[in-house]
A tleap script that builds the chain and sets N, CA, C and O, in Angstrom:
source leaprc.protein.ff14SB
mol = sequence {
  NMET ASP GLU ILE TYR ASP ILE ASP VAL ASP
  ILE TYR ALA PRO CYS ALA LEU GLY ALA THR
  VAL ASN ASP ASP THR LEU SER ARG LEU LYS
  CYS SER ILE ILE ALA GLY SER ALA ASN ASN
  GLN LEU LYS ASP GLU ASP LYS HIE GLY LYS
  ALA VAL MET GLU LYS GLY ILE ILE TYR ALA
  PRO ASP PHE ALA ILE ASN SER GLY GLY VAL
  ILE ASN VAL TYR THR GLU PHE LYS GLY LEU
  ASN PRO GLU TRP GLY MET LYS LYS ALA GLU
  GLU ILE TYR THR THR ILE GLN ASN ILE ILE
  GLN ARG SER ALA LYS GLU ASN ILE PRO THR
  TYR GLN ILE ALA ASN ARG ILE ALA GLU GLU
  ARG ILE MET ALA VAL GLY SER VAL LYS LEU
  PRO CMET
}
set mol.1.N position { -88.724 -67.706 258.605 }
set mol.1.CA position { -88.012 -67.133 258.298 }
set mol.1.C position { -89.096 -66.015 257.110 }
set mol.1.O position { -88.471 -65.357 256.279 }
set mol.2.N position { -90.207 -65.932 257.129 }
set mol.2.CA position { -90.778 -65.139 256.537 }
set mol.2.C position { -91.221 -64.093 257.297 }
set mol.2.O position { -92.363 -63.631 257.309 }
set mol.3.N position { -90.232 -63.723 257.957 }
set mol.3.CA position { -89.914 -62.316 258.371 }
set mol.3.C position { -89.960 -61.485 258.277 }
set mol.3.O position { -90.707 -60.619 258.734 }
set mol.4.N position { -88.574 -61.490 257.178 }
set mol.4.CA position { -88.034 -60.803 256.295 }
set mol.4.C position { -88.703 -59.920 255.616 }
set mol.4.O position { -88.209 -58.823 255.357 }
set mol.5.N position { -89.824 -60.243 255.263 }
set mol.5.CA position { -90.403 -59.220 253.870 }
set mol.5.C position { -90.960 -57.841 255.480 }
set mol.5.O position { -90.769 -56.687 255.096 }
set mol.6.N position { -91.397 -57.889 256.625 }
set mol.6.CA position { -91.959 -57.198 256.895 }
set mol.6.C position { -90.739 -55.910 257.745 }
set mol.6.O position { -90.973 -54.869 258.360 }
set mol.7.N position { -89.709 -56.474 257.465 }
set mol.7.CA position { -88.250 -55.796 257.923 }
set mol.7.C position { -87.906 -54.586 257.388 }
set mol.7.O position { -87.214 -54.666 256.373 }
set mol.8.N position { -88.310 -52.993 257.943 }
set mol.8.CA position { -87.966 -51.844 257.198 }
set mol.8.C position { -86.420 -51.752 257.178 }
set mol.8.O position { -85.619 -51.476 258.072 }
set mol.9.N position { -86.207 -52.174 255.455 }
set mol.9.CA position { -85.187 -51.891 254.764 }
set mol.9.C position { -85.121 -50.674 253.724 }
set mol.9.O position { -86.167 -50.095 253.430 }
set mol.10.N position { -83.686 -50.214 253.068 }
set mol.10.CA position { -83.276 -49.965 252.082 }
set mol.10.C position { -83.122 -50.496 250.946 }
set mol.10.O position { -83.396 -49.945 249.879 }
set mol.11.N position { -82.561 -51.877 251.116 }
set mol.11.CA position { -82.394 -52.762 250.173 }
set mol.11.C position { -83.237 -53.770 249.969 }
set mol.11.O position { -82.790 -54.597 250.763 }
set mol.12.N position { -84.357 -54.385 249.333 }
set mol.12.CA position { -83.726 -56.350 249.477 }
set mol.12.C position { -83.279 -56.877 248.525 }
set mol.12.O position { -83.663 -56.404 247.456 }
set mol.13.N position { -82.466 -57.854 248.473 }
set mol.13.CA position { -81.770 -58.111 248.349 }
set mol.13.C position { -81.816 -59.753 247.910 }
set mol.13.O position { -80.851 -60.449 248.225 }
set mol.14.N position { -83.162 -60.463 247.044 }
set mol.14.CA position { -82.833 -61.960 247.020 }
set mol.14.C position { -81.863 -62.330 246.594 }
set mol.14.O position { -81.096 -61.619 245.945 }
set mol.15.N position { -81.631 -63.832 246.933 }
set mol.15.CA position { -80.762 -64.060 246.632 }
set mol.15.C position { -80.633 -65.802 246.947 }
set mol.15.O position { -80.811 -66.430 247.990 }
set mol.16.N position { -80.246 -66.251 245.564 }
set mol.16.CA position { -80.119 -67.794 245.780 }
set mol.16.C position { -81.876 -68.409 245.751 }
set mol.16.O position { -82.176 -69.599 245.664 }
set mol.17.N position { -82.698 -67.445 245.831 }
set mol.17.CA position { -84.083 -67.832 245.318 }
set mol.17.C position { -85.021 -67.147 244.575 }
set mol.17.O position { -85.301 -65.958 244.730 }
set mol.18.N position { -85.462 -67.829 243.844 }
set mol.18.CA position { -86.776 -66.846 242.711 }
set mol.18.C position { -87.918 -66.784 243.355 }
set mol.18.O position { -88.481 -67.269 244.336 }
set mol.19.N position { -88.110 -65.926 242.376 }
set mol.19.CA position { -90.222 -65.561 242.701 }
set mol.19.C position { -90.874 -65.083 243.898 }
set mol.19.O position { -92.062 -65.216 244.192 }
set mol.20.N position { -89.265 -64.076 245.051 }
set mol.20.CA position { -89.786 -63.788 246.104 }
set mol.20.C position { -90.850 -62.892 246.287 }
set mol.20.O position { -91.624 -62.585 247.193 }
set mol.21.N position { -90.568 -62.491 244.807 }
set mol.21.CA position { -91.375 -60.880 244.937 }
set mol.21.C position { -92.937 -61.260 244.286 }
set mol.21.O position { -93.158 -61.245 243.075 }
set mol.22.N position { -94.001 -61.611 245.360 }
set mol.22.CA position { -94.864 -62.250 244.613 }
set mol.22.C position { -96.261 -61.488 245.227 }
set mol.22.O position { -96.154 -60.382 245.757 }
set mol.23.N position { -97.569 -62.165 245.113 }
set mol.23.CA position { -98.770 -62.095 245.375 }
set mol.23.C position { -98.622 -61.550 247.193 }
set mol.23.O position { -98.888 -60.554 247.866 }
set mol.24.N position { -98.010 -62.962 247.390 }
set mol.24.CA position { -98.187 -62.297 249.034 }
set mol.24.C position { -97.392 -61.728 249.692 }
set mol.24.O position { -97.846 -61.254 250.733 }
set mol.25.N position { -95.633 -61.474 249.366 }
set mol.25.CA position { -94.768 -60.568 249.914 }
set mol.25.C position { -94.939 -58.983 249.438 }
set mol.25.O position { -95.012 -57.952 250.107 }
set mol.26.N position { -94.973 -59.226 247.946 }
set mol.26.CA position { -94.710 -57.586 248.005 }
set mol.26.C position { -95.795 -56.286 248.745 }
set mol.26.O position { -95.536 -55.090 248.613 }
set mol.27.N position { -96.867 -56.743 249.424 }
set mol.27.CA position { -97.547 -55.730 249.596 }
set mol.27.C position { -96.163 -55.475 251.257 }
set mol.27.O position { -95.472 -54.463 251.372 }
set mol.28.N position { -96.136 -56.500 252.121 }
set mol.28.CA position { -94.801 -56.367 252.654 }
set mol.28.C position { -94.182 -56.015 252.875 }
set mol.28.O position { -93.888 -55.850 254.059 }
set mol.29.N position { -93.310 -55.519 251.629 }
set mol.29.CA position { -91.616 -55.220 251.860 }
set mol.29.C position { -92.292 -53.345 252.013 }
set mol.29.O position { -93.334 -52.784 251.673 }
set mol.30.N position { -90.725 -52.817 252.864 }
set mol.30.CA position { -90.483 -52.217 253.886 }
set mol.30.C position { -89.284 -51.791 252.818 }
set mol.30.O position { -88.148 -51.844 253.289 }
set mol.31.N position { -89.376 -51.485 251.798 }
set mol.31.CA position { -88.134 -51.617 250.561 }
set mol.31.C position { -88.275 -49.821 249.941 }
set mol.31.O position { -89.137 -48.957 250.101 }
set mol.32.N position { -86.947 -49.860 249.189 }
set mol.32.CA position { -86.632 -49.010 248.208 }
set mol.32.C position { -85.983 -49.639 247.124 }
set mol.32.O position { -86.318 -49.412 245.962 }
set mol.33.N position { -85.677 -49.900 247.228 }
set mol.33.CA position { -84.898 -50.883 246.283 }
set mol.33.C position { -84.855 -52.744 246.115 }
set mol.33.O position { -84.561 -53.360 247.139 }
set mol.34.N position { -85.070 -53.333 245.185 }
set mol.34.CA position { -84.867 -54.568 244.887 }
set mol.34.C position { -84.062 -55.353 244.315 }
set mol.34.O position { -84.541 -56.106 243.468 }
set mol.35.N position { -82.892 -55.405 244.545 }
set mol.35.CA position { -81.450 -55.490 244.153 }
set mol.35.C position { -80.879 -57.322 244.595 }
set mol.35.O position { -80.238 -57.554 245.620 }
set mol.36.N position { -81.168 -58.104 243.873 }
set mol.36.CA position { -80.227 -58.954 244.336 }
set mol.36.C position { -79.492 -59.639 243.280 }
set mol.36.O position { -79.415 -59.154 242.152 }
set mol.37.N position { -78.800 -61.055 243.688 }
set mol.37.CA position { -78.593 -62.177 242.621 }
set mol.37.C position { -79.253 -63.448 242.281 }
set mol.37.O position { -78.712 -64.379 241.684 }
set mol.38.N position { -80.615 -63.408 242.762 }
set mol.38.CA position { -81.381 -64.550 242.271 }
set mol.38.C position { -81.412 -63.988 241.367 }
set mol.38.O position { -81.089 -62.820 241.149 }
set mol.39.N position { -82.146 -65.411 240.169 }
set mol.39.CA position { -82.890 -65.232 239.367 }
set mol.39.C position { -84.312 -65.094 238.839 }
set mol.39.O position { -83.905 -65.802 237.918 }
set mol.40.N position { -85.348 -64.908 238.590 }
set mol.40.CA position { -86.242 -64.895 238.488 }
set mol.40.C position { -87.267 -64.365 239.991 }
set mol.40.O position { -88.182 -64.900 240.617 }
set mol.41.N position { -86.353 -62.748 240.133 }
set mol.41.CA position { -86.900 -62.559 241.360 }
set mol.41.C position { -87.952 -62.305 241.660 }
set mol.41.O position { -88.177 -62.467 242.859 }
set mol.42.N position { -89.291 -61.721 240.671 }
set mol.42.CA position { -90.458 -61.409 240.409 }
set mol.42.C position { -91.643 -62.872 240.070 }
set mol.42.O position { -91.473 -63.175 238.889 }
set mol.43.N position { -92.034 -63.210 240.306 }
set mol.43.CA position { -93.215 -64.922 240.390 }
set mol.43.C position { -93.575 -64.476 238.494 }
set mol.43.O position { -93.335 -64.950 237.384 }
set mol.44.N position { -94.166 -63.476 239.001 }
set mol.44.CA position { -94.835 -63.142 237.279 }
set mol.44.C position { -94.076 -61.036 237.218 }
set mol.44.O position { -94.281 -59.938 237.736 }
set mol.45.N position { -93.215 -61.701 236.228 }
set mol.45.CA position { -92.563 -60.671 235.172 }
set mol.45.C position { -93.745 -59.551 235.312 }
set mol.45.O position { -93.267 -58.598 235.928 }
set mol.46.N position { -94.765 -59.372 235.057 }
set mol.46.CA position { -95.349 -58.556 234.144 }
set mol.46.C position { -96.207 -57.423 235.511 }
set mol.46.O position { -96.355 -56.282 235.947 }
set mol.47.N position { -96.640 -59.283 235.685 }
set mol.47.CA position { -97.601 -58.760 236.857 }
set mol.47.C position { -96.757 -57.590 238.375 }
set mol.47.O position { -97.030 -56.497 238.872 }
set mol.48.N position { -95.742 -58.597 238.578 }
set mol.48.CA position { -95.320 -57.698 240.188 }
set mol.48.C position { -94.408 -56.692 239.601 }
set mol.48.O position { -94.161 -55.654 240.214 }
set mol.49.N position { -93.746 -57.026 238.101 }
set mol.49.CA position { -93.032 -55.412 237.663 }
set mol.49.C position { -93.447 -54.128 237.767 }
set mol.49.O position { -92.941 -53.108 238.237 }
set mol.50.N position { -94.755 -54.457 237.085 }
set mol.50.CA position { -95.364 -52.846 237.589 }
set mol.50.C position { -95.935 -53.018 239.093 }
set mol.50.O position { -95.424 -52.220 239.879 }
set mol.51.N position { -96.697 -53.718 239.538 }
set mol.51.CA position { -96.993 -53.341 240.871 }
set mol.51.C position { -95.452 -52.889 241.464 }
set mol.51.O position { -95.527 -51.664 241.565 }
set mol.52.N position { -94.519 -53.186 241.763 }
set mol.52.CA position { -93.378 -52.850 242.298 }
set mol.52.C position { -93.262 -51.508 241.630 }
set mol.52.O position { -92.527 -50.885 242.397 }
set mol.53.N position { -93.542 -50.791 240.730 }
set mol.53.CA position { -93.022 -50.233 240.546 }
set mol.53.C position { -94.260 -48.125 240.307 }
set mol.53.O position { -94.152 -46.956 239.938 }
set mol.54.N position { -95.234 -49.169 240.899 }
set mol.54.CA position { -96.369 -48.313 241.039 }
set mol.54.C position { -96.566 -48.282 242.718 }
set mol.54.O position { -97.307 -47.554 243.379 }
set mol.55.N position { -95.760 -49.194 243.106 }
set mol.55.CA position { -94.964 -49.063 244.465 }
set mol.55.C position { -93.985 -48.519 244.900 }
set mol.55.O position { -93.552 -48.354 246.040 }
set mol.56.N position { -93.508 -48.125 243.501 }
set mol.56.CA position { -92.337 -46.333 244.202 }
set mol.56.C position { -91.284 -47.567 244.585 }
set mol.56.O position { -91.099 -47.292 245.771 }
set mol.57.N position { -90.470 -48.765 244.328 }
set mol.57.CA position { -89.779 -49.441 243.948 }
set mol.57.C position { -88.811 -49.838 243.366 }
set mol.57.O position { -88.937 -50.837 242.659 }
set mol.58.N position { -87.700 -49.268 243.464 }
set mol.58.CA position { -86.766 -49.088 242.012 }
set mol.58.C position { -86.225 -50.720 242.229 }
set mol.58.O position { -85.708 -51.242 243.217 }
set mol.59.N position { -86.572 -51.296 240.867 }
set mol.59.CA position { -86.430 -52.764 241.179 }
set mol.59.C position { -85.083 -52.975 239.954 }
set mol.59.O position { -85.296 -52.815 238.752 }
set mol.60.N position { -84.013 -53.271 240.391 }
set mol.60.CA position { -82.628 -53.818 239.416 }
set mol.60.C position { -82.818 -55.221 238.778 }
set mol.60.O position { -82.932 -56.262 239.424 }
set mol.61.N position { -82.833 -55.132 237.666 }
set mol.61.CA position { -83.282 -56.749 236.591 }
set mol.61.C position { -82.693 -57.709 237.015 }
set mol.61.O position { -81.518 -57.506 236.710 }
set mol.62.N position { -82.794 -59.037 237.754 }
set mol.62.CA position { -81.717 -59.648 237.696 }
set mol.62.C position { -80.394 -59.992 236.620 }
set mol.62.O position { -79.198 -60.002 236.907 }
set mol.63.N position { -80.819 -60.173 235.743 }
set mol.63.CA position { -80.160 -60.669 234.500 }
set mol.63.C position { -79.267 -59.243 234.570 }
set mol.63.O position { -78.074 -59.494 234.743 }
set mol.64.N position { -79.504 -58.096 234.495 }
set mol.64.CA position { -78.580 -57.036 234.467 }
set mol.64.C position { -77.780 -57.079 235.668 }
set mol.64.O position { -76.602 -57.300 235.391 }
set mol.65.N position { -78.009 -56.941 236.955 }
set mol.65.CA position { -77.564 -57.278 237.927 }
set mol.65.C position { -76.790 -58.094 238.258 }
set mol.65.O position { -76.149 -58.101 239.309 }
set mol.66.N position { -76.750 -59.139 237.106 }
set mol.66.CA position { -75.937 -60.377 237.829 }
set mol.66.C position { -74.615 -60.474 236.191 }
set mol.66.O position { -73.545 -61.012 235.905 }
set mol.67.N position { -75.187 -59.965 235.844 }
set mol.67.CA position { -74.206 -59.581 234.418 }
set mol.67.C position { -73.042 -59.981 234.764 }
set mol.67.O position { -72.634 -60.921 234.083 }
set mol.68.N position { -72.089 -59.476 235.881 }
set mol.68.CA position { -70.674 -59.461 236.156 }
set mol.68.C position { -70.770 -61.102 235.843 }
set mol.68.O position { -70.545 -61.367 234.662 }
set mol.69.N position { -71.082 -62.303 236.744 }
set mol.69.CA position { -70.708 -63.431 236.834 }
set mol.69.C position { -70.445 -63.837 234.203 }
set mol.69.O position { -69.611 -64.406 233.497 }
set mol.70.N position { -71.252 -63.363 234.054 }
set mol.70.CA position { -71.397 -63.706 232.281 }
set mol.70.C position { -70.151 -63.208 232.095 }
set mol.70.O position { -69.434 -64.145 231.746 }
set mol.71.N position { -69.335 -61.857 232.175 }
set mol.71.CA position { -68.471 -61.200 232.285 }
set mol.71.C position { -67.503 -61.791 232.252 }
set mol.71.O position { -66.855 -61.936 231.216 }
set mol.72.N position { -67.114 -62.361 233.587 }
set mol.72.CA position { -66.097 -63.321 233.965 }
set mol.72.C position { -65.697 -63.879 233.694 }
set mol.72.O position { -64.500 -64.008 233.437 }
set mol.73.N position { -66.812 -64.707 233.594 }
set mol.73.CA position { -66.453 -65.952 232.786 }
set mol.73.C position { -66.189 -66.207 231.388 }
set mol.73.O position { -65.487 -67.166 231.068 }
set mol.74.N position { -66.840 -65.202 230.279 }
set mol.74.CA position { -66.165 -64.870 228.491 }
set mol.74.C position { -65.247 -64.008 228.651 }
set mol.74.O position { -64.813 -63.603 227.573 }
set mol.75.N position { -64.406 -63.213 230.234 }
set mol.75.CA position { -62.846 -62.825 229.844 }
set mol.75.C position { -61.956 -64.229 230.516 }
set mol.75.O position { -60.749 -64.308 230.287 }
set mol.76.N position { -62.739 -65.422 231.443 }
set mol.76.CA position { -61.435 -66.207 231.368 }
set mol.76.C position { -61.237 -67.166 230.385 }
set mol.76.O position { -60.103 -67.638 230.302 }
set mol.77.N position { -62.598 -67.782 229.179 }
set mol.77.CA position { -62.837 -68.349 228.724 }
set mol.77.C position { -61.716 -67.681 227.313 }
set mol.77.O position { -60.938 -68.432 226.724 }
set mol.78.N position { -61.828 -66.428 227.029 }
set mol.78.CA position { -61.227 -66.081 226.115 }
set mol.78.C position { -59.265 -65.842 226.134 }
set mol.78.O position { -58.356 -65.779 225.305 }
set mol.79.N position { -59.443 -65.773 227.732 }
set mol.79.CA position { -58.089 -65.696 228.354 }
set mol.79.C position { -58.034 -64.085 228.093 }
set mol.79.O position { -57.056 -63.704 227.451 }
set mol.80.N position { -58.978 -63.088 228.520 }
set mol.80.CA position { -58.484 -61.942 228.220 }
set mol.80.C position { -57.558 -61.978 229.234 }
set mol.80.O position { -57.009 -62.959 229.736 }
set mol.81.N position { -57.386 -60.272 229.602 }
set mol.81.CA position { -56.741 -59.570 230.525 }
set mol.81.C position { -57.481 -59.269 231.844 }
set mol.81.O position { -57.853 -58.096 231.834 }
set mol.82.N position { -57.763 -59.801 232.777 }
set mol.82.CA position { -58.504 -59.878 234.195 }
set mol.82.C position { -59.407 -57.824 234.351 }
set mol.82.O position { -60.429 -57.255 234.734 }
set mol.83.N position { -58.218 -57.591 233.800 }
set mol.83.CA position { -58.621 -55.723 234.157 }
set mol.83.C position { -60.078 -55.529 233.238 }
set mol.83.O position { -61.170 -55.015 233.478 }
set mol.84.N position { -59.590 -56.092 232.294 }
set mol.84.CA position { -60.608 -55.863 231.093 }
set mol.84.C position { -62.193 -56.082 231.245 }
set mol.84.O position { -63.184 -55.428 230.920 }
set mol.85.N position { -61.942 -57.447 231.962 }
set mol.85.CA position { -63.101 -57.900 232.434 }
set mol.85.C position { -64.030 -56.680 233.617 }
set mol.85.O position { -65.169 -56.220 233.699 }
set mol.86.N position { -62.529 -56.547 234.485 }
set mol.86.CA position { -63.524 -55.946 235.729 }
set mol.86.C position { -63.705 -54.315 235.102 }
set mol.86.O position { -64.444 -53.473 235.613 }
set mol.87.N position { -62.814 -54.091 233.831 }
set mol.87.CA position { -63.346 -52.621 233.548 }
set mol.87.C position { -64.948 -53.065 233.199 }
set mol.87.O position { -65.834 -52.705 233.974 }
set mol.88.N position { -65.310 -53.956 231.858 }
set mol.88.CA position { -66.681 -54.448 231.604 }
set mol.88.C position { -67.574 -54.872 232.838 }
set mol.88.O position { -68.720 -54.504 232.579 }
set mol.89.N position { -67.532 -55.427 233.944 }
set mol.89.CA position { -67.795 -55.774 234.998 }
set mol.89.C position { -68.468 -54.198 235.729 }
set mol.89.O position { -69.650 -54.227 236.070 }
set mol.90.N position { -67.844 -53.176 235.889 }
set mol.90.CA position { -68.349 -52.119 237.019 }
set mol.90.C position { -69.251 -50.777 235.978 }
set mol.90.O position { -69.793 -49.771 236.436 }
set mol.91.N position { -69.147 -51.291 234.153 }
set mol.91.CA position { -70.455 -50.874 233.235 }
set mol.91.C position { -71.586 -51.264 234.201 }
set mol.91.O position { -72.535 -50.481 234.162 }
set mol.92.N position { -71.706 -52.282 235.050 }
set mol.92.CA position { -72.833 -52.298 235.192 }
set mol.92.C position { -73.363 -51.541 236.202 }
set mol.92.O position { -74.408 -51.993 236.672 }
set mol.93.N position { -73.076 -50.834 236.529 }
set mol.93.CA position { -73.784 -49.825 237.954 }
set mol.93.C position { -74.053 -48.659 236.302 }
set mol.93.O position { -74.538 -47.556 236.552 }
set mol.94.N position { -73.809 -48.891 235.144 }
set mol.94.CA position { -74.027 -47.156 234.291 }
set mol.94.C position { -75.166 -47.971 233.897 }
set mol.94.O position { -76.309 -47.620 234.192 }
set mol.95.N position { -74.925 -49.037 233.250 }
set mol.95.CA position { -76.231 -49.789 233.008 }
set mol.95.C position { -77.614 -49.850 234.037 }
set mol.95.O position { -78.606 -49.648 233.336 }
set mol.96.N position { -77.832 -49.976 234.873 }
set mol.96.CA position { -78.835 -50.082 235.999 }
set mol.96.C position { -79.035 -48.694 236.121 }
set mol.96.O position { -80.218 -48.364 236.045 }
set mol.97.N position { -78.377 -47.957 236.257 }
set mol.97.CA position { -78.435 -46.143 236.206 }
set mol.97.C position { -79.551 -45.832 234.650 }
set mol.97.O position { -80.627 -45.234 234.652 }
set mol.98.N position { -78.798 -46.502 233.376 }
set mol.98.CA position { -79.893 -46.289 232.511 }
set mol.98.C position { -80.745 -46.828 232.159 }
set mol.98.O position { -81.415 -46.423 231.209 }
set mol.99.N position { -80.986 -47.853 232.768 }
set mol.99.CA position { -82.368 -48.580 232.974 }
set mol.99.C position { -83.390 -47.409 233.805 }
set mol.99.O position { -84.529 -47.005 233.569 }
set mol.100.N position { -82.504 -47.131 234.757 }
set mol.100.CA position { -83.843 -46.893 236.620 }
set mol.100.C position { -84.070 -45.729 235.460 }
set mol.100.O position { -85.108 -45.703 234.798 }
set mol.101.N position { -83.299 -45.039 235.328 }
set mol.101.CA position { -83.450 -43.221 233.960 }
set mol.101.C position { -84.660 -43.401 233.275 }
set mol.101.O position { -85.626 -42.639 233.234 }
set mol.102.N position { -84.420 -45.052 232.470 }
set mol.102.CA position { -85.336 -44.676 231.279 }
set mol.102.C position { -86.515 -44.922 231.407 }
set mol.102.O position { -87.426 -44.566 230.659 }
set mol.103.N position { -86.614 -45.876 232.865 }
set mol.103.CA position { -87.936 -46.419 233.095 }
set mol.103.C position { -88.640 -45.028 233.831 }
set mol.103.O position { -89.707 -44.572 233.418 }
set mol.104.N position { -88.094 -44.594 234.660 }
set mol.104.CA position { -88.481 -43.217 235.232 }
set mol.104.C position { -89.076 -42.013 234.023 }
set mol.104.O position { -89.980 -41.178 234.019 }
set mol.105.N position { -88.098 -42.426 233.120 }
set mol.105.CA position { -88.807 -41.027 231.767 }
set mol.105.C position { -89.952 -41.904 230.952 }
set mol.105.O position { -90.957 -41.273 230.626 }
set mol.106.N position { -89.900 -42.988 230.677 }
set mol.106.CA position { -90.860 -43.688 230.207 }
set mol.106.C position { -92.273 -44.777 230.605 }
set mol.106.O position { -93.039 -45.565 230.049 }
set mol.107.N position { -92.037 -44.295 231.708 }
set mol.107.CA position { -93.012 -44.764 232.820 }
set mol.107.C position { -93.279 -46.144 232.366 }
set mol.107.O position { -94.383 -46.628 232.613 }
set mol.108.N position { -92.404 -46.823 231.738 }
set mol.108.CA position { -92.438 -48.469 232.091 }
set mol.108.C position { -91.407 -49.055 233.195 }
set mol.108.O position { -90.559 -48.445 233.846 }
set mol.109.N position { -91.686 -50.183 233.201 }
set mol.109.CA position { -91.635 -50.647 234.381 }
set mol.109.C position { -89.668 -51.386 233.893 }
set mol.109.O position { -89.092 -51.636 232.833 }
set mol.110.N position { -89.300 -51.468 235.356 }
set mol.110.CA position { -87.348 -51.444 234.714 }
set mol.110.C position { -87.248 -52.973 233.982 }
set mol.110.O position { -86.436 -53.283 233.110 }
set mol.111.N position { -88.201 -53.768 234.522 }
set mol.111.CA position { -87.426 -55.152 233.586 }
set mol.111.C position { -87.809 -55.231 232.115 }
set mol.111.O position { -87.364 -56.135 231.409 }
set mol.112.N position { -88.688 -54.229 231.610 }
set mol.112.CA position { -89.381 -53.969 230.452 }
set mol.112.C position { -87.779 -53.108 229.567 }
set mol.112.O position { -87.298 -53.403 228.472 }
set mol.113.N position { -87.347 -52.105 230.482 }
set mol.113.CA position { -86.740 -51.814 229.859 }
set mol.113.C position { -85.431 -51.782 229.729 }
set mol.113.O position { -84.743 -51.151 228.927 }
set mol.114.N position { -85.041 -52.735 230.839 }
set mol.114.CA position { -83.579 -54.151 230.667 }
set mol.114.C position { -83.984 -54.977 229.121 }
set mol.114.O position { -83.425 -54.642 228.077 }
set mol.115.N position { -84.817 -55.860 229.160 }
set mol.115.CA position { -85.079 -56.101 228.211 }
set mol.115.C position { -85.683 -55.732 227.077 }
set mol.115.O position { -86.416 -56.541 226.507 }
set mol.116.N position { -85.479 -54.451 226.558 }
set mol.116.CA position { -85.112 -53.972 225.056 }
set mol.116.C position { -83.781 -53.939 224.651 }
set mol.116.O position { -83.197 -54.252 223.613 }
set mol.117.N position { -83.285 -53.264 226.245 }
set mol.117.CA position { -81.907 -52.952 226.257 }
set mol.117.C position { -81.391 -54.316 225.675 }
set mol.117.O position { -80.291 -54.359 225.125 }
set mol.118.N position { -81.888 -55.014 225.749 }
set mol.118.CA position { -80.983 -56.513 225.378 }
set mol.118.C position { -81.121 -56.585 224.025 }
set mol.118.O position { -80.171 -56.455 223.252 }
set mol.119.N position { -82.390 -56.810 223.650 }
set mol.119.CA position { -82.687 -56.619 222.727 }
set mol.119.C position { -81.718 -55.655 221.737 }
set mol.119.O position { -81.274 -55.802 220.598 }
set mol.120.N position { -81.651 -54.926 222.438 }
set mol.120.CA position { -81.160 -53.691 221.024 }
set mol.120.C position { -80.101 -54.132 220.876 }
set mol.120.O position { -79.659 -54.278 219.736 }
set mol.121.N position { -79.439 -54.445 221.883 }
set mol.121.CA position { -77.773 -54.975 222.093 }
set mol.121.C position { -77.736 -56.301 220.508 }
set mol.121.O position { -77.060 -56.147 219.491 }
set mol.122.N position { -78.583 -57.370 220.779 }
set mol.122.CA position { -78.609 -58.589 220.454 }
set mol.122.C position { -78.095 -58.299 218.748 }
set mol.122.O position { -77.128 -58.690 218.093 }
set mol.123.N position { -79.521 -57.234 218.380 }
set mol.123.CA position { -79.573 -56.687 217.100 }
set mol.123.C position { -78.694 -56.061 216.730 }
set mol.123.O position { -78.369 -56.006 215.544 }
set mol.124.N position { -78.060 -55.394 217.748 }
set mol.124.CA position { -76.164 -54.660 216.577 }
set mol.124.C position { -75.149 -55.895 216.737 }
set mol.124.O position { -73.956 -55.724 216.485 }
set mol.125.N position { -75.557 -56.935 217.089 }
set mol.125.CA position { -74.586 -57.202 217.154 }
set mol.125.C position { -73.659 -57.924 216.489 }
set mol.125.O position { -72.787 -58.641 216.980 }
set mol.126.N position { -73.894 -57.694 215.294 }
set mol.126.CA position { -73.292 -57.672 213.918 }
set mol.126.C position { -72.215 -56.980 213.674 }
set mol.126.O position { -71.224 -57.161 212.967 }
set mol.127.N position { -72.708 -55.842 214.643 }
set mol.127.CA position { -72.062 -54.419 214.841 }
set mol.127.C position { -70.941 -54.530 215.794 }
set mol.127.O position { -69.937 -53.843 215.606 }
set mol.128.N position { -71.018 -55.287 216.744 }
set mol.128.CA position { -70.267 -55.363 217.365 }
set mol.128.C position { -69.070 -56.029 217.679 }
set mol.128.O position { -69.274 -57.167 218.103 }
set mol.129.N position { -67.827 -55.682 217.607 }
set mol.129.CA position { -66.320 -56.599 217.789 }
set mol.129.C position { -66.061 -56.664 219.537 }
set mol.129.O position { -66.005 -55.809 220.422 }
set mol.130.N position { -65.933 -58.277 219.487 }
set mol.130.CA position { -65.214 -58.671 221.131 }
set mol.130.C position { -64.071 -58.973 220.875 }
set mol.130.O position { -63.910 -59.438 219.746 }
set mol.131.N position { -63.090 -58.875 221.582 }
set mol.131.CA position { -61.917 -59.173 221.984 }
set mol.131.C position { -61.995 -60.642 222.096 }
set mol.131.O position { -62.657 -61.260 222.930 }
set mol.132.N position { -61.099 -61.233 220.983 }
set mol.132.CA position { -60.976 -62.505 220.619 }
set mol.132.C position { -59.583 -63.417 221.266 }
set mol.132.O position { -59.422 -64.599 220.960 }
savepdb mol mol.pdb
quit
């Protein structure tokens, strides 16, 4: 099944198996975007995150692209209106778009931008009111 890394595709979507973007596979990938549902898609976030960027591949960080699951669990756990959860999940597109734009503007890998945004949101959590 190793031949998957040699196929010319638009999007490489690693799902259910992490660390598939690594020293052995990165040079073989022929894609424009890495966006999948696997956790820890980059074997070494710092090393491979920079290498992906240098290769001109857009990387959608796993925890950002996968946040819909957490949104759904929160919505169900709190008994919120499913439309609220869907509206929040639809914001993932804009979040990923912002990560990619900031990465290009600041010349910093997308995973670092996603981490910064997450840290900024955590620091601001005292001023955010979530539905109870």
